[in-house]
C-alpha positions, 0 to 999 in steps of 0.5 A: 087334593091327594097326590096323583099317580103319574103313569104313561098315557094309554089307550085306556085313558082315551075317553077321559082324555078326550073329555078333558081336551074338550073342556080345556081347549077351544072347539077349533083345537079339539082334535078328533079321536084318530088324531089324538089316539095316534099321538099315544103311539108316537114316542109313548114314554113322553105321553103322561097321565096324572090320575087319582082313583081311576079319574084322569086329572091331567094329561100331557101329549108330547113326542119326539119330532123334527125341530121347528116343524110341529104337526098340523092340528088334527093330523094323524101321526106316523108311529115310526116318527121320532125326532131331535126335539121334544114337542109338547103337543097338549097339556090339559088339567081338569078344573079340579086339579088346576093350581095344584102344580100337576101340569108342572109335574107332568112336564118335568117328568117328560123333560127327564125322560127326553134328556134320558134318551138324548133330546136337548130341546123342547118346543111348543105352541102356546095358545091364547093366554098360555105363554106366561105359564110356559115362560114360568117353565123356562120357555121363551118365544121364538122368531118362527120362519114363514112356514112355521108362522103359518102353522102357528097361526092355525092355533089362533091369533094370539098363539106363540111359538116357544122353545127351551133347552133341556 
């Protein structure tokens, strides 16, 4: 596969990103367009696209957020929200690009951007089957508070809270 071009994820990517999200995630985790679009405007430097020839191969939705308090599935985010932690909300890779390392490229680019603005921690919720992938990128499972565990449960019974230092 030719090398993808990494760019900021922008509103022009929305139709392809929504289609990719629907292919990559179970239906109960597919966010409606207003919620997805709101993430494009929160700490936009961390939202990234990998594309080739106008085709979206993968995307990363990530934003600054308050430590250990991820937004609920489907929540519309306030664009003025910043935070002390890089929250990796959504990484989706097309079937054609799986196994190419494109997801790692997006995540590492977001890490560099986060460090450049002074963030020192990244967090995420790994859905069923994804925790091993995130461990390979340096994340470890955390012991969430009761409130955080309730939010993690929204992502399915096998979901795990994970974090890593940047």
